[in-house]
C-alpha positions as CSV (number, residue, x, y, z in Angstrom):
1,M,0.1,0.0,0.0
2,K,1.5,3.3,-1.0
3,G,1.0,6.6,0.6
4,I,2.5,9.2,2.8
5,F,3.0,8.1,6.4
6,A,2.6,10.8,9.1
7,K,4.4,10.5,12.4
8,H,2.8,11.7,15.6
9,N,3.6,10.7,19.2
10,K,1.5,13.1,21.3
11,G,-2.2,12.6,22.3
12,V,-3.4,9.3,23.7
13,E,-4.5,5.8,22.5
14,L,-8.0,5.1,23.1
15,L,-10.1,1.9,23.1
16,D,-12.1,2.7,20.0
17,H,-15.3,1.0,20.8
18,K,-16.1,1.0,17.0
19,N,-19.0,-1.4,17.3
20,T,-20.8,-0.2,14.2
21,K,-17.9,0.0,11.7
22,N,-19.3,-2.9,9.7
23,M,-22.8,-1.7,9.7
24,K,-24.2,0.0,6.5
25,T,-26.0,3.3,6.8
26,E,-29.6,2.7,6.6
27,P,-32.5,5.3,6.4
28,I,-34.7,5.8,9.4
29,S,-38.5,5.8,9.0
30,L,-39.9,9.4,8.6
31,P,-40.8,11.0,12.0
32,D,-44.4,12.5,12.5
33,K,-42.7,16.1,13.2
34,V,-39.3,17.7,12.8
35,Y,-38.1,20.6,14.8
36,L,-35.7,22.6,12.7
37,S,-33.5,25.0,14.9
38,M,-32.8,28.5,13.4
39,V,-29.3,28.1,14.9
40,Q,-27.4,25.2,13.5
41,H,-24.1,26.9,12.6
42,I,-21.5,29.3,14.1
43,G,-22.7,32.8,13.4
44,L,-25.9,34.9,13.3
45,R,-29.0,32.8,13.8
46,C,-31.6,32.6,10.9
47,N,-35.1,34.0,10.8
48,P,-38.1,31.8,9.8
49,V,-39.0,32.6,6.2
50,V,-42.2,30.6,6.5
51,S,-45.4,31.0,8.6
52,E,-47.6,28.8,10.5
53,G,-49.9,26.9,8.3
54,D,-47.7,27.1,5.2
55,H,-47.1,23.8,3.4
56,V,-43.4,23.2,2.7
57,D,-41.5,20.6,0.3
58,V,-38.4,18.7,0.9
59,G,-35.4,21.1,0.3
60,Q,-37.5,24.3,0.5
61,P,-35.8,27.1,2.6
62,V,-37.5,27.7,6.0
63,G,-34.8,29.8,7.7
64,D,-32.3,32.4,6.6
65,T,-30.8,35.8,7.0
66,D,-29.0,38.3,4.9
67,V,-25.9,38.2,7.1
68,V,-23.0,36.3,5.2
69,F,-21.8,34.7,8.5
70,S,-24.7,32.2,8.5
71,A,-26.1,29.1,6.6
72,P,-29.9,28.7,5.5
73,I,-32.2,26.0,7.0
74,H,-34.2,23.7,4.7
75,A,-37.2,21.6,5.2
76,S,-36.1,17.9,5.8
77,V,-39.7,16.6,5.1
78,S,-42.7,17.7,3.3
79,G,-45.8,18.7,5.3
80,T,-47.4,21.6,7.1
81,V,-45.7,24.2,9.4
82,V,-47.8,23.6,12.5
83,K,-45.8,26.0,14.9
84,I,-42.9,28.4,15.3
85,E,-41.8,28.2,18.9
86,K,-38.8,29.0,21.1
87,I,-37.3,25.8,22.5
88,M,-34.2,25.6,24.8
89,S,-31.1,24.3,22.7
90,I,-28.3,22.0,23.9
91,M,-26.4,25.2,24.3
92,G,-28.9,26.5,26.9
93,S,-30.2,29.3,24.8
94,M,-33.8,29.8,23.8
95,D,-33.9,29.3,20.0
96,R,-36.7,29.6,17.5
97,H,-37.6,26.2,15.8
98,V,-39.8,25.7,12.7
99,V,-42.1,22.7,13.6
100,I,-43.2,20.8,10.5
101,E,-45.9,17.9,10.5
102,A,-44.7,15.5,8.0
103,D,-47.4,14.3,5.3
104,G,-45.4,11.2,4.3
105,K,-45.1,12.1,0.8
106,Q,-41.6,13.6,0.8
107,T,-42.4,15.9,-2.2
108,M,-39.2,17.4,-3.5
109,W,-39.4,21.4,-3.6
110,E,-39.5,22.7,-7.3
111,G,-36.5,24.9,-6.6
112,V,-34.2,21.8,-6.1
113,K,-31.9,21.7,-9.0
114,P,-28.2,21.3,-9.6
115,P,-26.4,24.5,-9.1
116,V,-25.0,26.2,-12.2
117,V,-21.3,27.1,-11.4
118,T,-19.1,29.0,-13.8
119,D,-16.5,30.8,-11.4
120,T,-15.5,31.0,-7.9
121,D,-18.2,33.5,-6.9
122,S,-21.0,31.2,-8.3
123,F,-19.4,28.4,-6.5
124,I,-19.5,30.2,-3.2
125,K,-23.1,31.2,-3.7
126,A,-24.1,27.6,-4.4
127,I,-22.3,26.5,-1.3
128,R,-24.1,29.0,0.7
129,A,-27.5,28.0,-0.7
130,S,-26.9,24.3,0.1
131,G,-26.9,25.1,3.8
132,I,-23.8,23.2,4.4
133,V,-21.7,23.8,7.5
134,G,-18.6,22.0,8.8
135,L,-20.1,18.5,9.5
136,G,-17.0,17.4,11.6
137,G,-18.5,19.2,14.6
138,A,-17.5,22.9,14.4
139,A,-20.7,24.0,12.3
140,F,-18.6,26.8,10.6
141,P,-20.4,28.0,7.5
142,V,-18.5,26.5,4.7
143,S,-19.2,29.4,2.3
144,V,-17.4,31.7,4.8
145,K,-14.5,29.2,5.2
146,Y,-14.2,29.0,1.4
147,S,-14.0,32.8,1.2
148,P,-10.9,33.9,3.1
149,K,-9.5,37.4,2.3
150,N,-6.2,35.7,1.2
151,L,-7.7,33.0,-1.1
152,E,-5.1,33.8,-3.7
153,L,-2.4,32.5,-1.3
154,V,-4.3,29.2,-0.4
155,D,-3.0,26.4,-2.3
156,S,-3.9,23.2,-0.2
157,L,-7.0,21.5,0.8
158,V,-6.9,19.1,3.8
159,V,-9.6,16.5,4.1
160,N,-10.2,15.1,7.5
161,G,-11.0,11.4,7.6
162,A,-9.4,10.7,10.9
163,E,-12.5,10.2,13.1
164,C,-10.6,9.4,16.1
165,E,-13.3,9.6,18.6
166,P,-14.5,6.3,20.3
167,Y,-17.7,4.8,19.1
168,I,-18.2,7.0,16.1
169,T,-18.1,5.4,12.6
170,S,-20.3,7.8,10.5
171,D,-17.4,9.2,8.6
172,Y,-15.9,5.9,8.2
173,R,-19.1,4.5,6.5
174,A,-19.3,7.8,4.5
175,M,-15.7,6.9,3.1
176,L,-16.8,3.4,2.1
177,E,-20.3,4.3,0.9
178,D,-19.7,7.6,-0.7
179,T,-16.2,7.5,-2.0
180,E,-17.1,8.8,-5.6
181,Y,-18.9,11.7,-4.0
182,I,-16.1,12.6,-1.7
183,I,-13.6,12.6,-4.6
184,E,-16.1,14.6,-6.7
185,G,-16.5,17.2,-3.9
186,I,-12.7,17.5,-3.5
187,E,-12.2,18.0,-7.3
188,S,-14.9,20.8,-7.3
189,V,-13.4,22.6,-4.4
190,M,-10.0,22.4,-5.8
191,K,-11.2,23.5,-9.2
192,W,-13.4,26.6,-8.2
193,L,-11.0,27.8,-5.4
194,N,-7.9,27.3,-7.7
195,L,-6.1,24.9,-5.3
196,R,-3.2,22.9,-6.4
197,R,-3.1,20.0,-4.2
198,C,-5.2,17.9,-1.7
199,Y,-4.2,15.7,1.3
200,I,-6.8,13.2,2.7
201,G,-5.9,12.2,6.2
202,I,-7.1,8.7,7.2
203,E,-5.9,6.6,10.3
204,D,-4.2,3.4,9.8
205,N,-7.0,1.5,11.7
206,K,-9.2,2.0,8.7
207,P,-7.6,-0.2,5.9
208,E,-10.8,-0.8,3.9
209,A,-11.2,3.0,3.6
210,L,-7.5,3.5,2.6
211,A,-7.7,0.7,0.0
212,K,-10.9,2.3,-1.5
213,F,-9.1,5.7,-1.8
214,F,-5.9,4.4,-3.3
215,K,-7.8,2.5,-5.8
216,A,-10.0,5.4,-6.6
217,L,-7.1,7.9,-6.9
218,E,-4.8,5.8,-8.8
219,G,-3.0,8.1,-11.3
220,N,-4.2,11.2,-9.6
221,Y,-1.2,13.2,-8.5
222,H,-3.1,16.1,-7.1
223,I,-5.0,14.3,-4.4
224,K,-2.6,12.4,-1.9
225,V,-3.7,10.0,0.9
226,V,-1.8,10.4,4.2
227,I,-1.8,7.5,6.6
228,L,-2.1,8.8,9.9
229,K,-1.2,6.8,13.2
230,S,-4.4,5.7,15.0
231,R,-4.2,8.2,17.9
232,Y,-6.4,10.7,19.4
233,P,-6.8,13.6,18.5
234,Q,-5.5,13.2,15.0
235,G,-8.8,14.8,13.8
236,A,-8.2,18.0,15.4
237,E,-7.6,20.9,12.9
238,K,-4.1,21.9,14.1
239,I,-3.1,18.3,14.3
240,I,-4.1,17.1,11.0
241,I,-2.8,20.2,9.2
242,K,0.6,19.4,10.7
243,E,0.5,15.8,9.9
244,T,-0.6,16.0,6.4
245,T,1.2,19.2,5.2
246,G,4.0,19.8,7.7
247,K,2.7,23.4,8.5
248,V,2.2,24.5,12.0
249,L,-1.0,26.6,12.6
250,P,-0.1,29.4,15.1
251,P,-2.6,30.2,18.0
252,G,-5.3,32.8,17.0
253,K,-4.7,32.1,13.2
254,L,-6.9,30.5,10.7
255,P,-5.8,27.7,8.3
256,A,-6.1,30.0,5.5
257,D,-3.4,32.1,7.0
258,I,-0.8,29.3,6.3
259,G,-2.2,28.6,2.9
260,V,-4.7,25.7,3.9
261,L,-8.2,24.9,4.0
262,V,-9.7,22.2,6.2
263,S,-12.8,20.1,5.5
264,N,-14.3,16.9,7.0
265,V,-14.9,14.0,4.6
266,A,-18.6,14.3,5.1
267,T,-18.5,18.0,4.3
268,V,-16.8,17.4,0.9
269,G,-18.9,14.2,0.2
270,F,-22.0,16.5,0.6
271,I,-20.6,18.9,-1.8
272,G,-20.0,16.3,-4.4
273,K,-23.4,15.0,-4.2
274,Y,-25.1,18.6,-4.1
275,M,-23.3,19.4,-7.2
276,Q,-25.0,16.6,-9.0
277,T,-28.5,16.8,-7.4
278,G,-29.0,20.2,-6.0
279,I,-30.4,18.7,-2.9
280,P,-29.5,20.9,0.2
281,L,-28.4,19.7,3.5
282,I,-31.6,18.0,5.0
283,E,-30.4,14.9,6.4
284,K,-27.4,13.5,8.3
285,R,-25.5,10.2,8.7
286,I,-25.0,9.5,12.3
287,T,-23.7,6.6,14.5
288,V,-26.1,5.6,17.4
289,D,-24.3,3.6,20.1
290,G,-23.6,3.1,23.8
291,G,-24.4,0.4,26.2
292,A,-28.0,1.7,26.9
293,V,-28.9,1.2,23.1
294,T,-30.5,-2.0,22.1
295,T,-29.1,-2.2,18.7
296,P,-26.4,0.3,17.8
297,R,-26.7,1.3,14.0
298,N,-25.5,3.9,11.5
299,L,-28.5,5.9,10.4
300,L,-29.5,8.4,7.7
301,V,-31.8,10.7,9.6
302,P,-33.7,13.8,8.6
303,L,-32.6,17.0,10.4
304,G,-35.0,17.9,13.0
305,T,-35.9,14.4,14.0
306,P,-36.2,14.1,18.0
307,I,-33.5,11.9,19.5
308,Y,-36.0,9.6,21.2
309,K,-37.3,8.7,17.7
310,I,-33.7,7.9,16.5
311,I,-33.3,5.6,19.6
312,E,-36.6,3.9,18.8
313,A,-35.2,3.1,15.4
314,C,-32.4,1.4,17.3
315,G,-34.9,-0.8,19.2
316,G,-35.1,1.7,22.1
317,Y,-33.3,1.6,25.3
318,K,-32.3,-1.7,26.9
319,E,-31.6,0.0,30.1
320,K,-32.1,3.5,31.4
321,P,-29.3,5.8,30.1
322,S,-27.1,7.6,32.7
323,K,-26.0,10.1,30.1
324,I,-26.9,11.0,26.5
325,L,-24.4,12.6,24.4
326,M,-24.5,14.4,20.9
327,G,-21.0,13.5,19.6
328,G,-18.4,11.3,21.1
329,P,-17.3,10.9,24.7
330,M,-14.1,13.0,24.3
331,M,-15.7,16.3,22.9
332,G,-19.4,15.6,22.6
333,R,-21.9,17.5,24.6
334,A,-24.3,16.0,27.1
335,I,-27.9,16.8,26.7
336,Y,-30.5,16.8,29.5
337,H,-33.3,14.8,27.8
338,D,-33.8,12.9,24.7
339,G,-36.4,15.3,23.1
340,K,-33.9,17.6,21.4
341,P,-33.8,17.4,17.7
342,L,-30.9,16.4,15.5
343,I,-28.9,19.3,14.0
344,K,-26.3,19.6,11.2
345,N,-23.1,19.1,13.1
346,N,-24.2,16.2,14.9
347,N,-22.6,12.9,13.9
348,A,-23.3,10.6,16.8
349,I,-25.9,10.0,19.7
350,L,-24.4,7.9,22.5
351,A,-26.6,6.6,25.2
352,L,-24.3,5.6,27.9
353,T,-24.9,3.3,30.9
354,E,-24.2,4.3,34.6
355,K,-20.9,2.3,34.3
356,E,-19.8,3.9,31.0
357,A,-20.7,7.5,32.2
358,F,-19.0,7.2,35.6
359,I,-16.4,10.0,36.5
360,E,-14.3,9.3,39.4
361,W,-14.0,12.3,42.0
362,E,-11.1,14.7,41.8
363,S,-8.2,14.2,44.1
364,P,-4.9,16.3,44.6
365,C,-2.4,16.6,41.7
366,I,0.6,14.1,42.1
367,N,2.9,16.0,39.6
368,C,3.3,13.0,37.5
369,G,3.6,15.0,34.2
370,R,1.3,12.7,32.3
371,C,-0.8,15.6,31.1
372,I,2.2,17.4,29.9
373,R,3.4,14.3,27.8
374,A,-0.1,13.8,26.4
375,C,-0.9,17.3,25.2
376,P,-0.9,17.6,21.4
377,T,-0.3,21.2,21.6
378,N,2.6,21.2,24.0
379,L,1.0,23.0,26.8
380,M,1.5,22.4,30.6
381,P,-1.9,21.8,31.9
382,V,-0.5,21.2,35.7
383,L,0.6,24.8,35.6
384,L,-2.4,26.2,33.8
385,N,-4.4,24.5,36.5
386,R,-2.5,26.0,39.3
387,A,-2.8,29.5,37.6
388,Y,-6.4,29.2,37.3
389,Y,-7.2,28.4,40.8
390,N,-4.8,31.3,41.8
391,N,-6.9,33.7,39.6
392,D,-3.8,34.4,37.7
393,F,-5.2,34.6,34.3
394,M,-2.2,36.6,32.8
395,E,-0.3,33.7,33.8
396,M,-2.6,31.3,31.9
397,K,-2.1,33.7,28.8
398,R,1.6,33.5,29.4
399,L,1.4,29.8,29.4
400,N,-0.4,30.0,26.1
401,V,-3.9,28.6,27.1
402,Q,-5.3,30.0,24.0
403,A,-3.5,27.1,22.2
404,C,-5.6,24.5,23.9
405,I,-7.9,22.7,21.4
406,G,-10.2,21.2,24.0
407,C,-9.4,17.6,23.2
408,G,-9.4,16.4,26.7
409,C,-6.3,14.3,26.6
410,C,-5.0,15.9,29.8
411,S,-8.1,15.0,31.7
412,Y,-8.1,11.5,30.2
413,V,-4.5,10.5,31.3
414,C,-4.6,12.3,34.8
415,P,-4.6,9.6,37.5
416,S,-6.0,12.2,40.0
417,K,-9.0,12.8,37.6
418,R,-8.4,16.5,37.5
419,M,-10.9,18.5,35.4
420,L,-8.0,20.0,33.5
421,N,-9.8,20.5,30.2
422,M,-12.5,22.3,31.8
423,V,-10.2,24.6,33.5
424,H,-8.6,25.5,30.2
425,S,-12.0,26.3,28.8
426,L,-13.0,28.5,31.8
427,G,-9.5,30.3,31.6
428,K,-10.0,31.1,27.9
429,S,-13.4,32.4,28.5
430,K,-12.2,34.7,31.4
431,L,-9.3,36.0,29.1
432,K,-11.8,37.0,26.4
433,E,-13.8,38.9,29.0
434,M,-10.8,40.7,30.2
435,E,-9.6,41.5,26.8
436,K,-13.2,43.0,25.8
437,K,-13.0,45.3,28.9
438,Q,-9.7,46.5,28.0
């Protein structure tokens, strides 16, 4: 097997729990109702562009804004808008949701057509119209990411196929099932953004995905596969840029500042499909797993589907979950009940048992240094922790807390179970507050 081999010794080795890696993606039965949040991206929230009582078809816009830093929301089912209401999101804010009662017909909106792209501007407009955001978890509007001020200096695309979180296999299934769409998406991005090369980073524990891409890219000298060591957090933006291109992303800088754009495999796969069909982002491939789930599966789910409906499609709970996560156990977000709807950047639902979710109590630091050895950005978590509890935020700044990527490696390896990752997050927030006041 030929390819570029990356070397990376930082981070941690995790038990992968990839229970669903050999399970093909299956469509879920249509829900009775979907709840489409007007906040499914980083940036300004959308406003509803439909009213209660309106009939909508699949792919029809239901939320948008004139602000560039946003992404429109589209109907994932055909039916009637029965309510526009404020519901508490997983972030704790009260956000408006367009509630659609499905008619079961899944009639496609007449405006759904393959985009006509003739240059960079029309490509960016098409990307925005599709509603695509970063599907790796960041939810950054892709039209904004692909429009950096220094686009003429960007020459490389990095496609993230690492998927290093435990349990999650949705991206792996995308690489196996949507290989052609992923390559088509890469070629579209490279063509219309005038990029010279692309690096696809795939971990060495995914031999089937590697084999598919090596075969599909045979003779293609502009797209290279980089074999990554199976080690968390290979999928972090800063890490995968360094492992694939050799470039270092400085704190506070964007990838475009060093001539790189980064996209998840699911993101470019969607772009490839959208360029052919014109169907906007209305559904998501997700992994459903955890000890409390009866039958773990990979599912294709309409956006806005309540989580309990997704769990029902997996046979329901076999025991009461102690914790439900949107995303993986390392960087996912816990939700307080399963009535929350699926959103664009969610790639997994994990229902964990009490044993799986158990976190030991903190105990005093023993100065073992494991957190320092594990940190992929070469920080000193033990000193950052000390500075935080001394209210010395300028010391945290001096220790470069801004470079923390929130991966949680430090907390994972700590024998005293210190909440180091949380402390870093709180410290960064406090520094932002101080800088705003200044």
